[in-house]
C-alpha positions in Angstrom: 0.0 0.0 0.0 1.4 3.5 -0.9 1.9 5.8 2.1 1.9 9.8 1.9 4.9 11.1 3.7 6.7 14.2 5.0 10.4 14.1 3.4 13.5 15.8 4.5 16.5 15.7 2.0 20.0 16.6 3.0 23.2 16.5 0.8 26.8 15.3 1.4 28.8 14.9 -1.7 29.6 16.5 -5.0 26.2 15.8 -6.6 24.7 17.6 -3.2 25.4 20.7 -5.2 22.5 20.3 -7.0 19.7 22.5 -6.0 16.9 20.6 -3.8 14.0 21.3 -6.1 16.0 19.5 -8.8 16.9 16.6 -7.1 13.1 16.3 -6.1 12.3 16.8 -9.7 14.9 13.8 -10.5 13.4 11.7 -7.8 10.0 12.0 -9.0 10.7 11.6 -12.6 14.2 10.6 -13.8 13.9 7.9 -11.1 10.6 6.6 -12.4 11.4 3.1 -14.1 9.5 0.1 -15.2 12.7 -2.1 -14.0 12.1 -3.2 -10.7 13.9 -6.5 -10.0 17.5 -5.5 -10.6 17.2 -2.9 -7.7 16.4 -5.6 -5.2 20.2 -6.5 -5.3 21.9 -4.4 -2.9 25.1 -4.5 -4.9 23.4 -2.8 -7.8 21.3 -0.5 -5.5 24.5 1.7 -5.3 24.1 2.7 -9.2 20.4 3.8 -9.0 21.1 7.4 -8.1 24.1 9.8 -8.3 22.9 12.0 -5.6 22.3 12.0 -1.6 18.7 11.9 -0.3 17.6 11.6 3.2 13.7 11.7 4.3 12.1 11.9 7.5 8.5 11.2 6.7 5.2 11.5 8.4 1.8 10.8 6.8 -2.0 9.5 7.0 -3.6 6.7 4.6 -7.0 5.6 4.4 -9.1 3.0 2.2 -12.5 2.0 2.6 -15.1 -0.1 0.9 -18.9 0.4 1.1 -19.2 -3.4 1.5 -16.2 -5.7 2.1 -15.0 -7.2 -1.0 -12.9 -9.7 0.9 -14.1 -10.1 4.4 -10.9 -11.7 5.6 -9.2 -8.1 4.9 -12.0 -6.0 6.2 -13.8 -3.1 4.9 -11.7 -0.1 5.8 -7.9 0.4 7.0 -6.7 3.5 8.4 -2.9 4.6 9.6 -0.9 7.1 10.4 3.2 6.5 10.2 6.4 8.3 10.7 9.9 7.3 8.6 13.0 8.0 8.1 15.1 7.0 5.0 18.4 7.9 3.7 20.5 7.3 0.5 24.2 8.6 1.1 27.1 8.8 -1.5 30.1 9.1 0.5 33.7 8.7 -1.0 32.7 6.3 -3.5 30.5 4.5 -1.0 26.7 4.1 -1.1 25.0 4.1 2.4 21.2 3.8 3.1 18.9 3.0 6.0 15.5 3.6 7.1 13.4 3.4 10.3 9.7 3.7 10.5 6.8 3.5 12.8 2.9 2.9 11.8 -0.2 2.9 14.1 -3.5 2.0 12.6 -6.7 -0.3 12.6 -8.4 -2.5 10.1 -12.2 -2.6 10.5 -14.9 -5.3 10.4 -12.5 -8.2 9.7 -14.0 -11.6 9.7 -13.0 -15.3 9.3 -9.5 -14.0 10.0 -7.6 -13.7 13.4 -4.2 -14.0 12.0 -1.9 -11.1 10.6 0.2 -11.3 7.7 -2.6 -12.9 5.6 -0.6 -13.0 2.3 2.8 -14.8 4.1 0.7 -17.2 6.0 -2.1 -18.4 4.0 -3.8 -20.8 3.4 -3.4 -21.7 7.1 -5.6 -19.1 8.9 -7.3 -19.1 12.4 -11.0 -17.5 11.6 -14.1 -17.1 12.9 -17.6 -15.6 11.7 -17.8 -12.8 14.3 -14.1 -11.1 14.2 -14.1 -7.3 14.4 -11.6 -4.5 14.2 -8.1 -5.3 14.4 -5.5 -2.4 15.8 -1.9 -2.6 14.9 1.7 -1.0 15.5 4.5 -1.8 13.2 8.0 -1.1 13.8 10.9 -1.4 11.3 14.5 -0.4 10.6 17.3 -1.5 8.4 20.2 -0.3 6.3 22.8 -1.1 3.7 26.2 -0.8 2.2 27.7 -1.0 -1.1 30.9 -0.2 -2.6 33.5 -1.2 -5.2 36.3 -3.6 -4.0 39.6 -1.6 -4.2 40.5 -1.0 -7.9 39.2 -4.4 -9.2 36.2 -5.0 -11.6 34.1 -6.3 -8.5 31.7 -4.5 -6.2 29.6 -5.7 -3.3 26.6 -4.9 -1.2 24.6 -5.9 1.8 21.6 -4.9 3.5 19.9 -6.0 6.7 16.1 -5.2 7.6 13.9 -6.1 10.7 10.1 -5.4 11.0 8.0 -6.2 14.1 4.1 -5.8 14.5 1.7 -5.9 17.3 -1.9 -6.7 16.6 -4.7 -6.8 18.8 -8.6 -6.3 19.9 -10.3 -5.6 23.0 -13.7 -7.3 22.7 -14.2 -11.1 22.4 -12.6 -13.0 20.3 -9.4 -11.1 21.5 -6.3 -12.0 19.2 -2.9 -10.7 20.6 -0.6 -11.4 17.7 3.1 -10.4 17.5 5.3 -10.9 14.3 8.6 -10.3 13.3 10.6 -10.6 10.0 14.5 -10.3 9.6 16.0 -9.7 6.1 19.3 -10.2 5.1 20.6 -9.5 1.4 24.0 -9.9 0.2 25.0 -9.0 -3.3 28.2 -9.1 -5.5 28.9 -8.1 -9.0 31.5 -7.0 -11.7 32.2 -4.6 -14.2 31.5 -7.2 -17.1 32.7 -4.7 -19.8 32.5 -1.0 -20.5 29.1 -1.0 -20.8 27.7 -3.7 -18.5 27.2 -4.8 -14.9 26.7 -8.3 -13.6 25.5 -9.3 -10.3 24.3 -12.1 -8.1 22.5 -11.8 -5.1 21.3 -14.0 -2.4 18.6 -13.2 0.1 17.7 -15.2 3.5 14.4 -14.1 5.4 13.5 -15.2 8.8 9.6 -15.1 9.6 7.9 -15.9 13.1 4.2 -15.0 14.3 2.7 -15.7 17.7 -1.3 -15.7 17.0 -3.0 -16.1 20.4 -6.8 -15.7 21.0 -8.4 -15.3 24.5 -12.2 -14.8 25.5 -13.2 -12.8 28.5 -17.1 -13.2 28.1 -18.9 -15.0 30.9 -21.4 -16.4 28.2 -18.6 -19.0 26.8 -16.0 -18.8 23.8 -16.7 -18.2 20.3 -15.6 -21.4 18.2 -12.6 -20.7 16.2 -11.5 -22.7 12.8 -8.1 -23.8 11.4 -9.0 -22.7 7.9 -7.3 -24.5 5.1 -8.1 -22.7 2.1 -11.5 -22.3 -0.2 -13.7 -22.3 2.7 -12.3 -25.6 4.1 -11.0 -26.3 7.7 -9.2 -28.8 9.7 -12.4 -30.4 11.3 -10.5 -32.3 13.9 -9.2 -29.3 15.6 -12.1 -27.1 15.5 -12.8 -25.2 18.7 -9.5 -25.9 20.0 -5.6 -24.7 19.6 -6.6 -21.0 20.1 -2.8 -20.2 20.5 -0.7 -20.8 17.6 2.7 -20.0 16.3 3.8 -19.6 12.5 7.7 -20.1 11.8 9.2 -19.9 8.4 11.8 -18.7 6.1 12.2 -17.4 2.8 15.3 -17.9 0.3 15.9 -15.9 -2.9 18.5 -16.2 -5.7 19.0 -13.8 -8.2 21.2 -13.0 -11.3 21.1 -9.5 -13.1 22.9 -7.8 -16.1 22.4 -4.0 -16.0 23.5 -1.3 -18.3 26.1 0.9 -16.4 25.2 4.2 -18.4 21.1 3.3 -17.7 21.1 2.6 -21.6 20.8 -0.6 -23.0 19.4 -4.3 -22.1 18.7 -4.9 -18.4 17.8 -8.6 -17.4 17.2 -10.2 -14.1 16.5 -13.8 -13.4 15.2 -14.6 -9.7 14.2 -18.0 -7.9 12.7 -17.9 -4.4 11.0 -20.4 -2.1 9.5 -20.2 1.3 8.3 -22.8 3.8 6.1 -21.8 7.1 5.0 -24.1 9.6 1.9 -23.7 11.4 2.0 -25.0 15.1 -0.8 -25.2 17.6 0.9 -24.2 20.7 -1.9 -25.5 23.2 -1.5 -29.0 21.4 2.3 -29.4 22.5 3.1 -27.6 19.7 1.5 -29.9 17.3 2.6 -29.3 13.5 -0.6 -29.0 11.9 0.2 -27.7 8.4 2.8 -26.4 6.1 2.7 -23.5 3.4 5.2 -24.1 0.7 5.6 -21.7 -1.9 8.0 -21.4 -4.9 8.4 -18.3 -7.2 10.0 -17.7 -10.6 10.8 -14.4 -12.0 12.2 -13.0 -15.1 12.3 -9.5 -16.1 13.9 -8.2 -19.6 14.2 -4.3 -20.4 15.3 -2.0 -23.0 16.5 1.1 -21.7 16.5 3.9 -24.2 17.0 7.1 -22.1 13.7 8.8 -23.2 11.9 5.7 -23.8 12.3 1.8 -22.4 10.2 -1.3 -22.7 9.9 -3.9 -20.1 8.6 -7.6 -19.9 8.1 -9.2 -16.8 7.0 -12.8 -16.0 5.9 -14.2 -12.6 5.3 -17.9 -11.9 4.3 -18.9 -8.5 3.1 -22.0 -6.7 1.7 -22.5 -3.4 1.0 -25.6 -1.6 -0.9 -26.1 1.8 0.3 -29.3 3.2 -1.7 -30.8 6.0 -0.4 -33.4 8.5 -2.2 -36.3 9.5 -2.1 -37.4 13.4 -3.1 -40.6 15.1 -4.7 -40.8 18.4 -3.1 -38.8 21.4 -0.8 -40.6 24.1 -0.1 -38.8 27.1 -1.4 -35.5 25.3 1.0 -36.0 22.1 -0.5 -36.5 18.6 1.8 -39.2 16.6 2.2 -38.0 13.0 1.5 -40.6 10.8 1.5 -38.9 7.2 0.9 -35.5 5.3 -1.3 -34.9 2.3 -0.9 -31.8 -0.2 -4.7 -30.6 0.2 -4.3 -27.0 -1.1 -2.6 -25.7 -4.3 -2.6 -22.2 -5.9 -0.9 -21.9 -9.1 -0.5 -18.1 -10.3 1.2 -16.7 -13.6 1.7 -13.1 -14.4 2.8 -11.6 -17.7 3.3 -7.9 -18.0 4.5 -5.6 -20.5 5.0 -2.0 -19.8 6.3 0.9 -21.8 7.7 4.2 -20.8 8.1 7.6 -22.8 9.8 10.6 -21.2 9.8 14.1 -22.8 11.1 17.4 -21.7 10.3 21.0 -23.1 12.6 23.7 -21.0 11.1 23.2 -17.3 8.1 21.0 -18.2 8.5 17.2 -18.3 5.9 14.5 -18.9 6.3 10.8 -18.6 3.5 8.3 -20.4 3.7 4.8 -19.5 1.3 1.9 -20.8 0.8 -1.4 -19.6 -0.7 -4.8 -20.2 -0.9 -7.5 -17.9 -2.4 -11.1 -18.1 -3.0 -12.9 -14.8 -3.8 -16.5 -14.0 -4.9 -18.2 -10.7 -6.1 -21.4 -10.1 -6.9 -22.5 -6.5 -7.6 -26.1 -5.9 -8.6 -28.1 -2.9 -8.4 -31.8 -3.0 -11.0 -33.0 -0.8 -13.8 -32.1 -0.9 -13.0 -31.2 -4.2 -13.1 -27.3 -4.6 -11.8 -25.1 -7.5 -11.5 -21.5 -8.6 -10.0 -20.3 -11.4 -9.8 -16.8 -12.7 -8.0 -15.5 -16.0 -8.1 -12.0 -16.6 -6.3 -9.2 -18.4 -5.7 -5.7 -17.1 -4.6 -2.7 -19.3 -3.5 0.5 -17.9 -2.3 4.1 -18.8 -0.4 6.5 -16.6 0.7 10.2 -17.2 3.0 12.2 -15.0 3.1 16.0 -15.6 6.0 18.1 -13.9 6.6 21.7 -14.2 9.1 23.6 -12.2 10.7 27.0 -11.9 13.6 27.8 -9.8 11.3 28.2 -6.6 8.3 26.0 -7.3 7.7 22.7 -8.5 4.2 21.1 -9.3 3.8 17.1 -10.0 0.5 15.6 -11.2 -0.3 12.0 -11.7 -3.3 10.6 -13.6 -3.4 6.8 -14.0 -6.4 4.3 -15.2 -6.8 0.8 -15.3 -9.2 -1.7 -16.3 -9.6 -5.3 -16.0 -11.6 -8.0 -18.1 -11.8 -11.4 -17.0 -11.2 -13.9 -19.8 -12.5 -17.0 -18.3 -13.3 -18.3 -14.6 -14.8 -21.3 -12.7 -15.7 -21.5 -9.3 -16.8 -25.0 -7.4 -17.2 -25.0 -3.5 -18.3 -28.6 -2.6 -17.9 -28.4 1.1 -20.8 -28.9 3.0 -20.0 -27.8 6.2 -22.7 -25.5 7.8 -20.6 -23.9 10.4 -18.5 -22.3 7.5 -21.6 -21.3 5.1 -20.9 -17.8 5.6 -17.4 -17.9 4.7 -18.4 -19.6 1.6 -20.9 -17.0 0.8 -18.3 -14.3 1.1 -16.1 -16.4 -1.4 -18.7 -16.6 -3.8 -19.7 -12.8 -3.2 -15.8 -12.0 -3.9 -15.4 -14.2 -7.0 -18.6 -12.8 -8.7 -17.2 -9.1 -8.2 -13.7 -10.1 -9.5 -15.4 -12.0 -12.2 -16.6 -8.9 -13.7 -15.0 -6.1 -15.6 -13.7 -3.7 -12.7 -11.3 -0.7 -13.0 -9.4 1.9 -10.9 -8.6 5.6 -11.5 -5.8 7.1 -9.7 -4.9 10.7 -9.2 -1.9 12.6 -7.3 -0.9 16.0 -6.9 2.5 17.2 -5.3 3.4 20.8 -4.9 7.0 21.7 -3.6 8.1 25.2 -2.8 11.9 26.0 -2.6 13.1 28.4 0.1 16.4 28.7 -1.2 18.6 25.8 -2.8 18.8 23.7 0.0 15.3 24.0 1.9 12.0 23.3 0.6 8.4 22.7 1.7 5.9 20.3 -0.1 2.3 19.2 0.2 1.1 16.0 -1.4 -2.3 14.4 -1.9 -3.0 11.2 -3.6 -6.8 9.5 -4.2 -7.6 6.1 -5.7 -11.3 4.9 -6.9 -11.6 1.3 -7.5 -14.9 0.3 -9.4 -16.5 -3.0 -9.0 -20.4 -4.1 -10.1 -23.5 -3.8 -7.9 -22.2 -0.4 -6.3 -19.2 -2.0 -5.0 -16.5 0.6 -4.6 -13.3 1.3 -2.7 -11.9 4.8 -2.0 -8.2 5.1 -1.0 -6.9 8.5 0.3 -3.4 9.7 1.1 -1.7 12.9 2.1 1.4 14.3 3.4 3.1 17.4 4.2 7.0 17.9 3.4 10.2 19.5 4.1 13.4 19.0 2.2 16.8 20.3 2.8 
């Protein structure tokens, strides 16, 4: 989710002689690129910009739906945040870092008492009552990159940590604690006068404690261990209200990138994660494991004023359920496993970018076309949901600046057309009927043509060559059928120096 920010920019090297308004202009337009995968390598990240930028940020973000499109994500979310970020050039080295705090609330969430839904699915602890979920998220990290002496080799490394606290003050009362430690190492070389080649290895360690309590004297709400497509692990329904998620993710990538920023850029990445879902109340019973594999390829031609990018992602998610025998002394013996849930996804995107500038007026035009395939399967009871769609989008960035004032206006529209689809939910469990009804409603909304319109306005006033003030607004409106809609608003106030 995008976040509006208050930014503070500072300088400390030769490129810092660039007036602050010009650096803001370059960051808003010259930094805009359809290439994303290569910059994830910390060794290559040092070549992204040739100037220093430090930002201290604060902002507010809110989205709401008149009715929830996905009840497991709620119908409204709002938060405010502060953030500090730096990108520093110093004596040939590049140093970057960030620290942030977020405080917000997700409202009217049902059938999901677990945090980080997209990381831990399909194994979710849920119930039909739900409610609002408060959260606090803390994050910090940094990185370093440099050339190794006078050799052709260069290195980079980054380390980041994120922790979250999630809770509710009415029954059912989840208290979730999440943590993610991310280490990334990259190495590369000047393969020729024109091209850089680099490898990177990323390791992520993830943890979550998901504990639900009840204070009501009328009894406890029954919780279910959901396993995907409206199903649950029936044997442990109503038990195991304290759970843990433990996992890791490993990513390997190789990239080729033009040193001048003009030429062919290629990245191939392979990643995989395993996350175990343990029921702490039942002697840390390992109920299930989610296994995800991703293959990503990106090829781009960068021509200065224009560029063209093709990106493909293939993803496979497996929900592996463990089978247990009768307990002995409170211990459930594991007797087998079965891959009950599968989700295969394919995304292929083509992006074009064209830039033009006349005097102090700049324009960026970016059309894109994306094919998306999602195929979810549950083995028993046999269930399936398939959606194939095509999304077309067009983005305009307009910038005008003088010595003291800069205006930046963004307009983007997209439309999604469904090519083919199918949904088959065969579970007859009456206790989960409201969840299946919600899944049917979500499918019907996504199965129809829908679209989004986005606009943003940023105004920056340079007090002098080092200091500037800014005001930023952004709004997104997503259209569905049957009067469903999502409204997303962001705002910020900025100070640069």
